[in-house]
C-alpha positions in Angstrom: -90.3 -11.8 -85.8 -86.7 -12.6 -85.7 -83.8 -10.9 -87.1 -83.3 -12.9 -90.2 -86.8 -12.4 -91.4 -86.8 -8.5 -90.5 -83.7 -8.4 -92.4 -84.8 -10.1 -95.4 -88.1 -8.2 -96.1 -85.9 -4.9 -95.4 -84.1 -5.9 -98.5 -87.1 -6.6 -100.2 -88.6 -3.6 -100.2 -85.3 -1.5 -99.9 -83.2 -1.0 -102.9 -81.0 1.5 -102.0 -77.6 0.5 -100.1 -77.4 3.6 -98.3 -80.8 3.6 -96.9 -80.0 -0.2 -96.1 -77.0 0.9 -94.5 -79.0 3.2 -92.4 -81.5 0.8 -91.0 -78.7 -1.6 -90.4 -76.8 1.3 -88.4 -79.8 1.8 -86.3 -80.3 -1.8 -86.0 -76.6 -1.8 -84.1 -77.4 1.3 -82.1 -80.8 -0.6 -80.7 -78.7 -3.4 -80.2 -76.1 -1.2 -78.0 -79.1 0.3 -75.8 -81.1 -3.2 -75.5 -77.9 -4.5 -74.1 -77.4 -1.6 -71.9 -80.7 -2.0 -70.2 -80.6 -5.0 -70.3 -83.8 -5.0 -72.6 -84.8 -7.6 -75.5 -82.3 -7.4 -77.9 -83.8 -8.6 -81.0 -86.9 -7.0 -80.7 -84.7 -3.7 -81.0 -82.8 -4.9 -83.7 -85.9 -6.0 -85.5 -87.4 -2.4 -84.8 -84.3 -1.0 -86.2 -83.9 -3.2 -89.0 -87.7 -2.1 -90.3 -88.6 1.3 -89.0 -87.4 3.1 -92.2 -88.4 -0.5 -94.8 -91.4 1.5 -96.8 -89.9 4.4 -97.0 -88.4 4.5 -100.6 -91.5 2.8 -102.0 -94.0 4.7 -100.0 -92.5 8.1 -99.2 -95.5 9.9 -98.6 -97.1 7.1 -96.7 -94.4 6.1 -94.6 -94.4 5.1 -91.6 -98.4 4.2 -91.7 -97.8 2.1 -95.0 -95.5 0.2 -93.2 -97.1 -0.1 -89.9 -100.3 -1.5 -91.8 -98.2 -3.9 -93.9 -96.5 -5.4 -91.0 -99.7 -5.8 -89.0 -101.4 -7.6 -91.8 -98.6 -9.7 -92.9 -96.5 -10.4 -90.1 -96.0 -11.4 -86.1 -94.4 -8.2 -85.2 -95.8 -6.7 -81.7 -97.6 -3.7 -81.0 -95.0 -2.5 -78.9 -92.7 -2.9 -82.3 -95.5 -1.0 -84.4 -96.2 1.7 -82.3 -92.2 2.6 -81.5 -92.1 2.7 -85.9 -95.1 5.4 -85.9 -93.3 7.5 -82.9 -89.9 8.1 -84.8 -91.8 9.9 -87.2 -93.1 13.1 -85.5 -95.8 13.8 -87.9 -97.4 10.6 -86.8 -98.7 12.4 -83.6 -98.0 8.8 -82.0 -96.5 9.2 -78.4 -93.1 7.9 -77.7 -93.9 6.2 -74.3 -92.1 3.1 -74.3 -88.0 3.0 -74.1 -88.1 1.2 -77.2 -89.9 3.8 -79.0 -87.8 6.3 -77.1 -84.4 5.0 -78.3 -85.8 3.8 -81.8 -86.3 8.1 -81.8 -83.2 8.6 -80.2 -80.8 7.0 -82.6 -82.3 7.6 -85.8 -81.1 11.0 -86.5 -78.0 10.4 -84.8 -76.8 7.4 -87.3 -77.0 9.4 -90.1 -74.6 12.3 -88.8 -72.2 9.6 -87.7 -72.7 7.5 -90.8 -71.8 11.4 -92.7 -68.8 11.9 -90.7 -67.4 8.4 -91.6 -67.7 9.0 -95.2 -65.9 12.0 -95.1 -62.9 11.0 -93.9 -60.1 9.5 -96.3 -60.6 5.8 -94.8 -64.7 6.1 -94.6 -64.2 3.8 -91.5 -66.6 4.9 -88.5 -64.5 3.3 -86.1 -62.0 6.2 -86.7 -64.3 8.7 -86.0 -64.1 10.5 -83.1 -66.4 12.3 -80.7 -64.6 15.6 -80.3 -65.1 15.5 -84.7 -68.6 14.3 -84.5 -69.1 17.2 -82.0 -68.0 19.7 -84.3 -69.8 18.2 -87.0 -72.9 18.4 -85.0 -72.3 22.0 -85.0 -72.1 22.5 -88.4 -75.5 22.8 -89.7 -74.0 23.0 -93.1 -73.0 19.2 -92.7 -75.5 16.5 -93.6 -78.1 19.1 -93.5 -80.5 16.6 -93.3 -79.8 15.3 -90.1 -82.4 17.2 -87.7 -80.0 18.5 -84.5 -83.2 19.3 -82.8 -84.5 15.5 -83.0 -81.4 14.2 -81.9 -81.3 16.6 -78.7 -84.9 15.9 -78.1 -84.1 12.0 -78.6 -81.2 12.3 -76.2 -83.3 13.7 -73.6 -86.3 11.6 -74.0 -83.6 8.8 -73.4 -82.4 10.7 -70.4 -78.7 10.3 -71.7 -76.7 13.1 -71.4 -75.8 14.2 -75.4 -72.3 13.6 -75.5 -72.6 10.1 -74.2 -75.2 9.5 -76.2 -73.1 10.5 -78.8 -70.4 8.4 -77.9 -72.8 5.2 -77.3 -73.8 5.6 -81.2 -70.2 5.9 -82.2 -69.3 2.8 -80.1 -72.4 0.8 -81.4 -71.8 1.5 -84.8 -68.0 1.1 -84.7 -68.5 -2.5 -83.3 -70.8 -3.3 -86.2 -68.0 -2.4 -88.6 -65.8 -5.1 -87.0 
């Protein structure tokens, strides 16, 4: 599947702008890491765009419904489907590939970065500083829906220092905003 097809599917199933923005942010972070590791950037992008496409319409069945749909109606590869399943810890699917580990690692963190940008007067992610993000990360009342344990676990599974991981995702999201 190409990026344009994934984007069309994501928008078809996701009415809310906030969830669409989240998936675009995850796409940006996935692309960043794909370039860092010289992996297939399109594959990483498609994975980021599709990981939550079923969440609004089928929240109780997410991500199982989405993976079933993708398996039956698209040519998305099993590695992408396994990564999508693995980003939900309750799925029980192990994150054994770099693709799966990356999706898990960036998913929650992009939410924190977006929240940090939204409380700025200019609402510009490019103006969020790492020091500010780290302070917000420690404040559990800020962006309370972000699972900090999963952010830490994700960075560890990637083998990337947490501060470096935060800086990478900030950079990726800032580059997307340009």
